[in-house]
Each structure stands twice: as structure tokens, then as C-alpha cells.
PLY file of the C-alpha trace (Angstrom):
ply
format ascii 1.0
element vertex 96
property float x
property float y
property float z
element edge 95
property int vertex1
property int vertex2
end_header
-36.29 15.64 14.22
-37.91 18.48 12.52
-35.79 21.39 11.07
-36.96 24.90 10.53
-36.79 24.39 6.61
-38.96 21.52 7.04
-41.55 23.55 8.85
-41.33 26.33 6.45
-41.49 24.37 3.17
-42.91 20.80 4.23
-40.98 17.57 4.43
-40.33 14.98 1.85
-42.93 12.41 0.78
-42.81 9.03 1.80
-41.56 7.58 -1.62
-38.56 9.81 -1.74
-37.94 9.21 1.88
-37.71 5.30 0.93
-35.30 5.94 -2.00
-33.04 7.98 0.33
-32.93 5.19 2.87
-32.51 2.56 0.16
-29.55 4.68 -1.23
-27.97 4.96 2.22
-27.86 1.19 2.50
-25.77 1.15 -0.78
-26.27 -0.35 -4.29
-27.98 -3.64 -4.70
-25.90 -4.57 -7.62
-22.90 -7.02 -7.19
-19.41 -5.68 -6.90
-17.40 -5.84 -10.00
-14.69 -8.53 -10.24
-11.01 -7.50 -10.20
-9.78 -7.61 -13.67
-6.91 -10.12 -14.25
-3.72 -9.57 -15.94
-3.89 -10.69 -19.35
-1.08 -9.53 -21.74
-1.26 -10.22 -25.47
0.04 -13.47 -26.79
3.81 -12.82 -27.80
4.55 -10.44 -24.96
7.87 -11.25 -23.46
8.18 -10.41 -19.62
11.80 -10.13 -18.41
12.94 -10.21 -14.71
16.42 -10.04 -13.00
16.32 -12.05 -9.92
19.52 -12.86 -7.85
21.79 -11.72 -10.78
20.05 -13.91 -13.43
17.78 -12.77 -16.25
14.48 -14.63 -16.52
12.32 -14.53 -19.65
8.89 -15.46 -19.70
6.67 -15.65 -23.15
3.10 -15.14 -23.13
1.52 -18.02 -25.25
-2.08 -19.29 -26.07
-1.90 -21.84 -23.12
-0.55 -19.45 -20.55
3.20 -18.53 -19.73
6.25 -20.39 -21.16
9.24 -20.37 -19.17
12.27 -22.94 -19.14
10.66 -25.07 -21.72
7.41 -25.36 -19.56
3.92 -23.99 -19.99
2.52 -22.36 -16.61
-0.99 -21.51 -16.08
-0.03 -18.28 -14.20
2.76 -15.83 -13.61
2.55 -17.00 -9.95
3.52 -20.39 -10.80
6.65 -18.94 -12.75
7.60 -17.01 -9.83
7.37 -19.90 -7.56
9.48 -21.78 -9.89
12.16 -19.15 -10.05
12.17 -18.34 -6.23
11.06 -21.51 -4.57
8.55 -19.76 -2.67
5.03 -18.47 -3.13
4.74 -15.20 -4.89
1.87 -12.99 -6.53
3.25 -13.13 -9.99
2.04 -9.72 -11.07
3.94 -8.14 -8.09
6.95 -10.44 -8.78
7.20 -9.49 -12.26
6.02 -5.92 -11.68
3.51 -5.97 -14.47
-0.35 -5.01 -14.54
-2.16 -3.96 -11.54
-3.03 -5.67 -8.13
0 1
1 2
2 3
3 4
4 5
5 6
6 7
7 8
8 9
9 10
10 11
11 12
12 13
13 14
14 15
15 16
16 17
17 18
18 19
19 20
20 21
21 22
22 23
23 24
24 25
25 26
26 27
27 28
28 29
29 30
30 31
31 32
32 33
33 34
34 35
35 36
36 37
37 38
38 39
39 40
40 41
41 42
42 43
43 44
44 45
45 46
46 47
47 48
48 49
49 50
50 51
51 52
52 53
53 54
54 55
55 56
56 57
57 58
58 59
59 60
60 61
61 62
62 63
63 64
64 65
65 66
66 67
67 68
68 69
69 70
70 71
71 72
72 73
73 74
74 75
75 76
76 77
77 78
78 79
79 80
80 81
81 82
82 83
83 84
84 85
85 86
86 87
87 88
88 89
89 90
90 91
91 92
92 93
93 94
94 95
């Protein structure tokens, strides 16, 4: 399609056209990974669930709860509730 402006001033060169087409396809770099929630060691996370207060301590190895070390907050949330949960949502910390 030719436009009046293109007739008056000339079109773009082939190299610029290729760059525009490539840009329209999107960037070639991989998408950034989602940053995991990683609180500082020593952080205490407190949650009230069904009338009981649950305290989780962030330790070097993961998350300490009830005398056990868990690899994730999701594992702690599952221990507390008996069902699978997204730990970050359950404890209402960080970003999802």
C-alpha cells in the first residue's frame, strides 16, 4: 500500500524495513524468570489459621515449622491445612 507521504518523501530502505518487521515479531531474548520469594534468614512468618497461630522461621536450610525443616512455604502450608497451597499466597508474603 502506498501512502501520500511515501509518494512525497520516498519510502524506507530495505534494511530499516527488515528491522521493523523483526521488531514486530518481538524480542529474541528469553523471558525473565519469575523471582522466587526468598526472605532473609531469621525472618519469622506468622499466620493465624482456624483460630491457631502458626509461626515459621526462615533458616539456612529452608523454613522451620513444628520442629521440622521444610524446603518451601508451600510444604509448610500443606502441613498446616492438609491440602496443597501456594505458600506465598497462604502466608500472604512476597509476590506471586
